[in-house]
matplotlib code that plots the C-alpha trace (Angstrom):
import matplotlib.pyplot as plt

x = [-0.1, 2.9, 4.7, 1.4, 0.8, 4.5, 3.9, 0.8, 2.5, 5.4, 3.1, 1.5, 4.6, 5.8, 2.6, 2.6, 6.1, 5.6, 2.4, 4.5, 7.3, 4.7, 3.0, 6.6, 7.1, 6.4, 3.5, 4.0, 3.4, 2.5, 3.0, 0.0, -1.8, -2.0, -5.6, -4.6, -6.2, -4.1, -5.5, -2.8, -5.2, -6.9, -4.8, -5.5, -9.3, -10.0, -8.1, -10.9, -13.7, -15.0, -16.4, -16.5, -19.7, -20.4, -24.1, -25.0, -22.8, -19.6, -16.7, -12.9, -12.2, -9.3, -11.6, -14.0, -11.4, -9.9, -13.3, -13.7, -10.9, -8.1, -5.0, -2.5, -2.5, -0.6, 0.8, 2.7, 5.5, 6.9, 10.5, 9.3, 5.8, 4.8, 1.8, 3.6, 0.7, 2.3, 5.6, 7.8, 6.0, 2.6, 3.1, 4.9, 2.0, -0.3, 1.8, 1.6, -2.1, -2.1, 0.2, -1.9, -4.8, -2.9, -2.4, 0.6, 2.3, 3.1, 5.1, 5.5, 8.5, 8.1, 11.6, 10.2, 8.5, 5.2, 3.7, 6.0, 4.4, 5.7, 5.2, 6.9, 9.8, 11.0, 14.0, 13.2, 13.9, 16.8, 18.5, 18.2, 21.9, 23.6, 26.2, 25.2, 27.4, 26.0, 22.3, 23.0, 24.2, 21.1, 19.0, 20.8, 20.3, 16.9, 15.9, 17.6, 15.8, 12.6, 13.4, 14.2, 11.4, 8.7, 10.0, 7.2, 6.2, 6.3, 8.4, 8.2, 11.5, 9.7, 6.2, 5.3, 8.9, 8.5, 11.4, 13.2, 13.0, 15.0, 15.3, 17.4, 20.3, 17.9, 15.9, 16.2, 15.8, 19.0, 20.8, 20.2, 23.4, 22.6, 19.2, 20.4, 23.0, 20.2, 17.9, 20.7, 21.5, 17.9, 17.5, 20.7, 19.5, 16.2, 18.1, 20.6, 17.7, 15.3, 15.3, 11.7, 10.4, 9.4, 10.5, 8.2, 9.4, 6.5, 5.5, 2.4, 0.3, 1.1, 2.3, 5.9, 6.4, 8.5, 11.0, 11.2, 11.6, 14.3, 16.5, 16.0, 16.5, 19.6, 18.3, 17.4, 13.8, 10.8, 7.5, 6.7, 4.1, 1.8, -0.7, -4.1, -6.8, -9.0, -9.4, -5.5, -4.3, -7.0, -10.1, -9.0, -8.6, -7.0, -4.3, -3.5, -3.4, -1.1, 1.1, 1.3, 2.1, 4.7, 6.4, 6.4, 7.8, 10.5, 12.0, 10.8, 9.1, 5.7, 3.6, 1.2, -1.4, -0.2, -2.8, -6.5, -9.7, -13.0, -16.5, -19.6, -21.4, -20.6, -22.1, -20.3, -20.4, -18.1, -17.1, -13.9, -13.7, -13.5, -11.2, -13.9, -17.4, -18.0, -19.0, -15.9, -13.7, -15.0, -15.2, -19.0, -19.3, -19.0, -21.5, -20.8, -22.9, -22.1, -22.3, -20.3, -17.4, -17.7, -17.7, -14.5, -12.5, -13.6, -12.6, -9.5, -9.0, -9.7, -7.2, -4.6, -5.5, -5.7, -2.4, 0.7, 2.5, -0.2, 0.4, -2.2, -3.8, -4.2, -7.2, -6.0, -8.0, -9.8, -10.8, -10.6, -14.2, -15.6, -14.4, -14.4, -18.1, -20.3, -18.9, -15.4, -13.2, -10.0, -11.9, -11.6, -11.4, -12.2, -15.0, -16.9, -14.1, -13.6, -14.7, -17.3, -20.4, -21.5, -22.8, -19.3, -21.1, -19.0, -19.9, -20.8, -17.1, -15.8, -16.8, -14.3, -11.6, -12.5, -10.0, -12.0]
y = [0.0, 2.3, 1.6, 2.4, 5.6, 6.4, 5.9, 7.9, 10.9, 10.8, 10.6, 13.7, 15.5, 14.7, 15.7, 19.2, 19.8, 19.2, 21.5, 24.2, 23.9, 23.9, 27.2, 28.8, 28.5, 32.1, 32.3, 32.8, 36.5, 37.3, 40.7, 43.2, 44.6, 48.3, 49.9, 53.5, 56.8, 60.4, 62.4, 65.3, 68.1, 66.7, 68.6, 72.2, 71.4, 70.2, 73.3, 75.4, 73.9, 70.9, 67.9, 64.6, 62.2, 58.5, 57.4, 61.1, 61.1, 62.9, 60.8, 61.0, 60.7, 58.2, 56.3, 55.9, 54.9, 52.3, 50.8, 50.6, 48.4, 51.1, 50.3, 53.1, 56.7, 58.7, 62.1, 64.6, 66.2, 69.8, 71.2, 74.6, 75.5, 79.1, 78.6, 75.6, 73.1, 69.8, 70.7, 68.3, 69.4, 68.9, 65.6, 64.2, 64.7, 63.4, 60.4, 59.8, 59.9, 57.4, 55.1, 55.3, 54.1, 51.0, 52.0, 52.5, 55.6, 56.3, 59.5, 61.2, 63.6, 66.0, 67.6, 70.8, 73.7, 73.0, 70.9, 68.6, 66.9, 66.0, 69.8, 71.5, 70.0, 73.4, 73.1, 74.3, 77.9, 77.1, 74.9, 77.2, 78.5, 75.1, 73.8, 69.9, 68.0, 70.3, 69.6, 66.1, 66.2, 67.9, 65.5, 62.7, 64.8, 65.7, 62.2, 60.9, 63.6, 62.5, 58.8, 59.6, 62.1, 59.7, 56.1, 55.6, 52.1, 53.5, 56.4, 57.8, 59.7, 62.4, 62.9, 61.8, 62.2, 61.7, 63.8, 63.8, 66.1, 69.1, 70.8, 71.6, 69.6, 66.7, 66.9, 63.4, 64.4, 66.7, 65.6, 61.9, 61.0, 63.7, 62.6, 58.8, 60.2, 62.3, 59.2, 56.9, 59.6, 59.6, 55.9, 55.2, 57.6, 55.5, 51.8, 53.3, 54.3, 51.2, 47.6, 47.4, 50.9, 50.2, 52.7, 53.6, 55.4, 57.5, 57.9, 59.8, 57.5, 54.8, 56.0, 56.3, 54.4, 51.7, 54.4, 55.9, 52.9, 51.4, 54.6, 54.1, 50.2, 50.3, 52.2, 50.7, 50.7, 48.1, 49.3, 50.8, 53.6, 54.9, 57.5, 56.5, 59.1, 58.5, 62.0, 62.2, 58.4, 56.6, 54.8, 51.0, 49.4, 46.2, 48.6, 49.5, 45.9, 44.9, 48.0, 46.9, 43.3, 44.1, 46.6, 44.3, 41.4, 43.5, 45.0, 42.3, 44.8, 44.9, 47.6, 49.9, 52.5, 55.5, 57.7, 57.2, 59.3, 59.3, 61.7, 60.9, 63.9, 66.4, 68.9, 71.4, 72.6, 75.8, 78.2, 76.9, 75.5, 71.7, 69.3, 67.0, 67.9, 66.3, 62.8, 62.9, 62.9, 59.5, 56.0, 55.4, 52.1, 54.1, 57.2, 60.2, 58.6, 57.3, 53.7, 54.8, 56.0, 52.8, 50.8, 52.4, 51.9, 48.4, 47.8, 49.6, 47.1, 44.1, 45.1, 45.2, 42.1, 40.3, 41.7, 39.5, 42.3, 44.6, 45.4, 47.9, 51.3, 54.8, 57.1, 60.7, 63.6, 61.6, 64.3, 67.4, 68.3, 72.0, 73.0, 76.8, 77.0, 77.3, 80.7, 80.1, 80.6, 79.2, 76.0, 72.6, 71.9, 68.0, 68.1, 66.1, 63.2, 63.1, 60.1, 62.3, 63.9, 67.6, 67.1, 65.8, 62.3, 59.0, 57.6, 54.4, 53.9, 53.4, 49.9, 49.2, 49.3, 46.1, 43.6, 41.0]
z = [0.0, 0.8, -2.5, -4.3, -2.4, -3.4, -6.8, -7.1, -5.4, -7.9, -10.7, -9.3, -8.5, -12.2, -13.9, -11.8, -12.9, -16.6, -16.5, -15.0, -17.3, -20.2, -18.7, -18.4, -21.9, -23.7, -26.0, -29.7, -30.2, -34.0, -35.0, -34.2, -37.1, -36.7, -36.8, -36.2, -36.1, -36.6, -33.7, -34.0, -33.6, -30.5, -27.9, -29.8, -30.3, -26.6, -25.6, -27.4, -25.7, -28.0, -26.8, -28.2, -27.8, -28.3, -28.4, -27.7, -24.4, -23.7, -23.9, -24.3, -28.1, -27.1, -25.1, -28.1, -30.4, -27.9, -27.4, -31.1, -31.5, -32.5, -31.1, -32.3, -32.3, -34.9, -33.8, -35.9, -34.4, -35.5, -34.4, -33.3, -34.1, -34.1, -31.5, -29.7, -31.0, -32.3, -30.7, -28.6, -25.2, -26.3, -28.1, -25.3, -23.0, -25.5, -26.1, -22.4, -22.6, -25.4, -23.5, -20.4, -22.5, -23.5, -27.1, -29.5, -30.0, -33.6, -33.8, -37.4, -37.4, -39.9, -39.5, -39.8, -38.0, -40.0, -42.6, -44.5, -47.5, -51.3, -52.2, -49.2, -46.9, -45.2, -42.7, -39.3, -38.8, -36.1, -38.9, -41.7, -41.7, -40.9, -43.1, -44.2, -41.5, -38.7, -40.2, -40.2, -36.6, -35.5, -37.2, -35.1, -31.9, -32.5, -33.3, -30.0, -28.2, -29.6, -28.8, -25.2, -24.6, -26.2, -26.7, -29.3, -30.5, -34.4, -35.5, -38.9, -40.4, -42.3, -43.9, -47.3, -48.5, -52.1, -53.0, -49.7, -46.7, -45.3, -48.8, -50.4, -48.7, -48.6, -51.6, -53.2, -56.9, -56.5, -53.5, -53.3, -51.5, -49.0, -48.3, -47.8, -45.3, -43.3, -43.4, -42.0, -39.4, -38.1, -38.4, -36.4, -33.7, -33.2, -33.0, -30.7, -28.1, -29.0, -30.7, -30.7, -32.2, -35.8, -38.4, -41.2, -44.5, -46.0, -49.6, -50.7, -53.2, -55.7, -58.6, -58.2, -55.0, -56.4, -57.6, -54.3, -52.1, -54.7, -53.7, -50.0, -50.2, -48.4, -45.5, -42.2, -41.8, -41.0, -42.6, -46.2, -45.8, -48.3, -48.3, -50.1, -50.7, -53.8, -54.7, -55.4, -55.8, -57.9, -57.3, -57.5, -54.6, -56.5, -57.8, -54.3, -53.0, -56.1, -55.2, -51.7, -52.8, -55.3, -53.0, -50.0, -52.2, -53.9, -50.6, -48.2, -45.8, -44.3, -45.9, -44.1, -45.2, -43.2, -44.2, -45.8, -45.3, -46.7, -46.4, -44.5, -46.3, -48.9, -46.5, -44.3, -40.8, -40.9, -43.5, -44.0, -47.6, -47.6, -49.4, -50.6, -51.9, -55.3, -56.6, -59.0, -56.1, -54.4, -55.1, -56.5, -54.6, -51.3, -51.2, -48.9, -45.9, -42.5, -44.0, -47.0, -44.9, -42.8, -46.0, -47.6, -44.2, -43.9, -47.4, -46.6, -43.7, -45.9, -48.7, -46.2, -44.5, -47.8, -48.9, -48.7, -46.8, -44.9, -41.7, -41.2, -41.6, -40.2, -40.7, -41.2, -39.9, -37.4, -35.1, -37.4, -36.6, -37.1, -33.9, -34.3, -34.7, -38.0, -39.1, -38.8, -41.8, -40.0, -38.9, -40.7, -44.2, -43.1, -40.9, -43.4, -43.2, -39.6, -37.5, -35.5, -37.1, -37.1, -33.4, -32.7, -32.1, -33.2, -36.7, -37.8, -39.2, -35.7, -36.2, -38.9, -36.2, -34.8, -35.1, -37.0]

ax = plt.figure().add_subplot(projection="3d")
ax.plot(x, y, z, "-o")
ax.set_aspect("equal")
plt.show()
């Protein structure tokens, strides 16, 4: 009887030990799909008294997005903006709020005091008179500072850098070698601070994307970022997916739709001229209604998910409601593409952020 009892105890101990070992094995974590929203204007808009709502009840806009399934907030960063908004102090505070909500922080470093895009890549005023070596050192130091102060999950080296950044020194079409040196300085600064932060290089559109990414293929980055707006980049989602697959295969990178948006109406809620207001500017299958906007973003998500290299998407201008009132001429040119309606109530498009 004693022998039988001893045998049972040994078997029990062995089973428990085996189970503990199995549970201690780290789970296999798949790379998370990014379902993001650019909310860069939120601190400014909230500072002027705007209240966002969900189901008619006041609710923190970040909470609404998080509950909908959004898992990343994209925030632009300007070097020394004239009014302080989108500067390092504001962006750092906003990033802390996003982290506290349990969401990824995606910082878009414009390397400018204002908007940087394919048509404008103006150096910060403080860097205007620098020689190239000093400019490159400043890029390193500034990028290191951003990493130290914010430690983002994702960082974008420039915004829509189709023709480089920090013109004229970093203009791709006329100073290719110098642009690559600036990118290398920035990415090295990121890697020196973090081995987990993902680096995005960002091209506006589809046409010409292969040319751009071929130029930077030796750079150290993780994700290919594309802007896709039907008004500017075509209305064929098959072409978009084919481009994603082609770029991903050519350069062995994950691909993310870094910016996209769509109208829920052609109406307007202030006297600031809107970007979109015509049938010719949209995809006919997705009409300018709440359901049409939701259908468009759901189609973008499906395009990404079905791509061989898709890693996620980000909705741009999510928060940009007509926050200065109906007679404002310096309000929002985007309120009919925001994720909240003209009563600042969340729209059906929020459902497109779910993980399914």
